[in-house]
N, C-alpha and C positions, 0 to 999 in steps of 0.2 A: 496315262492309260493307253492312248493310241500308240505311243512308242513301244509299250510292252506288247500290245496285240500284234504289231507288225514285226516283232523280233523273230529271229529264226527259231528259237526254242518254243515260243508261243504258237507259231504257225505249224511247226511239226507236231506239237502236242495236239493242236486243234484237228489237223488232218488225221492223225492216228486215233484220236478219241472219237471223231465222227465215224471213222471206219469201224471201230469196235462197237460203237452204239448201234450201227446198222446191222453188223453181224449178230450182236446180242438181240436185236429186235426182230430177227428172222422168225424165230419161234413165236414171238409175239404176233407178228403179221399172220402166220399160219393159224394160230389159235383164234385171232380176231376174225379171220375169214371163216373159220368153222362156225363160230358163234353167229356171225352175220348171215351165213347161208341158211340158218334155220328160220329166218324172217322171210316175208314175201319179197319177191325180186326187187320191187320198186323201193324197198326200205334198206336193202343191203348196203348200197354205196353210202347212204346217209349215215347208217349206224357205224360203218367203218371210219368215215371221216370225223364224225362227232367224237367217237371213241378215241381216236388218235389225238385229236386236238385237246380233249380233256386229259388224256394221258400226258401230253406235253406240259400242261398246267400242273398236273399232279407231280411230275418229276421235278419241275422248277421249285415248287413248294418244298419238296423233300430235300432238294439241294440246299436251299436256305437253311433248313433245320439241321441237316448233317454238317454243313459248313460251320454253323454256329457251335456245334458240339466239338468239332475238330479245332476250333479257335480257342478252346479252353485249355491253355497251355500250362497254367500254374499248377505245380504238384500239390496234391492234397494228402498224399501218404508216402512215407519213406520206409524202405525195407533194407536192412543191411545184415549180412552174415559174413562168415569168414571167406566164403567163395562167391557170394552174390550180393550186388547192391543195385537198387533201382529207386526211382522217384516217380511214382505214378501220377499221371494227370488224365483228365477225361480225353484229351487229344490222343494220348498213347493207347488208352483202353479202346477207343473207337477204331483206331487204325489196326490194332492187334486183332480185335474181334472181327473187323471187316476182312482182314487178311485170311483168318481162319475160315470165315464164311465163303469167301471166293474160292479157296482151295477145295473146300467140301462140295460146294455147288458145282464147280467145274468138273471135278472128278466124277461126281454123281451123274452129271449131264453126259459126259463122255461115255460112261459105262452104259447108261440107258440108251444112248443113240447107237452104240455098237451092238448091244444085246437085244433090246426091245424098242426099236425106233418109233413104233406106233403107240406106245403106252400112253403118253401125254395126250395125243390127239383123241384116242378112244375115251379118255376120262372126260374131255371137253364135250365130245359128241354125245355122251350119255346124259348130259344135263339138258332139261327141257326149257325152251325159251318161247314165250307166247306173245311178247310185245317188244316194241323198240326200246322202251325204258329198261326192261329186263336185260336185253342184249347189251345196252350201254353199261349197265351196272356190272355185268359179267366181264365185259371188256376192261373196265376200270380195275376190277379185282385181279384179273389176269395180269394187267400191266403193273399193278402194285407189286405183285410177286416178282416180276421180271425187273422192276425198277431198282430193287435192292442191289443186285450185282452190278447193274449199269451205273448207279450212283457211286458205289464203292470203287468201281473202275475209274470213274472220273476223278474222284478224290485222290486215288493212287497216282494217276497220271499227272495231276497238276499241283499236288501239295508241295510247297517249297519252291515253286517256279518264280514267285515274287514275294518280297517281304510283306506286301499288303495282301492279305487273303481275299479281299474283295475283287482284286484283279483276276485271281484264279477262278473265283465264282462266276465272274462275267464270261470268262473263257469257257467254262463248263456249260453255262446257259446257252451260249452261242452254238456249241457243239450239239446240245440237245435239240435246239430249234432246227438247225440244219438237218440233223438226222431224221426228225419227225417229218419235216417238209419233203425230204427225199422219199421216206417211206410212204407218205400219202400219194406222191406223184408217181412213184415207180414200184409200188408194192408187188404187182404181178411179175414184172421183169426180174426184180431182185429175188423174189421167191423161186422163180424158174431157174435163175442162175445158180442159186445155192443148192437147189434140188439136183441140178446137173453136176455140181462141183461140191459134194458134201464135205470134202476135205477142208474147204475154206472155213466151214463152221467149226470143225474139230480144231483147226488151227487157231481160230478166235478163242475157243475155250481154253486151249493150251496157253495162250497169252494171259488169260485170267489167272491161271495157276502161277505164272511168273510174277504178275502184279500182286497176287496174294502174298507170295514170299517177300516181295519188296515192301509191302505194307507192314508185315510182321517185323522185318529188320528195321524199318523206319520207326516203328513204335518203340523198339528197344533202344534205338539211338536217341530219340527224343526224350525218353525217360532216363537217360544217362545210365543205362544198364552196364554193369561191369561183371564179367565172369572171371574169377580168380585174378582180379586186378586188371583185366584187359577190357577196354571199352569197345562197345559195338559201334563201328563206323557207319557213316552215311553212304548209301549206294547212289552214285551219280545217275541222274535221269538219262543221260546220254547212253549209258550201257543198255538200258531198257529199250530206248528208241532204236538203237542199232540192232539189237536182237530181233525186234519186231520187223524192221525194214529188211534185214537179211533173210528172215524166215519167209516173208512175203515174196522176196526175189526168188528164193529157191522154189517156192510153190508155183510161181509164174513159170519158171523153167520146166517144172514137172508137167504143168498143163500143156505147155508148148510141145514137150516131148511126147506126151500121150496122144496128142492130136495127130502127130505124124505117123504113128503106128497103124 
């Protein structure tokens, strides 16, 4: 286990996943702040911290559940025609559906942020909160909605890193815990940074589109899909890591260039 966690692949996956978890959690932090701000001032910090801690527990439970489904590799249905052959398993179905969801959610989020950036905030502001318990419930509901793409991203980043899926699960849990701790400790600075650099959040959503396509191709590969006799190959994770690292480097150069103007 330790040997895997300190390997270069695991460390890079952990850093990338933690970064994406934080980027994906920015909207979560904003919405949690909006919900908490409806309470008396002395309860706001308490509601935010309790909400984020419960959100961390909720995400870990969901990780166990989704990881269990992804671990169901045995095919239960086979389909074969003159041009298409596949062997369906629950693992392939979860990855395929997850990939479609990530692509849909990411493109929708990008469109809303470009066209109506205040739409989601206004919908949260319109809900009335009269007690700490109501605020925490609303925070948990908001986090559950945002947890889906977060968990699917974690699955996409770590699936296949190690033959033992429990090792990947531990890596995902570590990333979730680190990201939540960072969000609790640095919620305001992170939110201000993203507000000042909105392109970082768009870049994070663009990464999700990339991960979504990778999940779909991985589902096709794991189900032994063949089109006209040609098998769908596996996409090495290194390609994904390089694309993310290179994009972040270019964004860093853009930030530096814009500051000098």
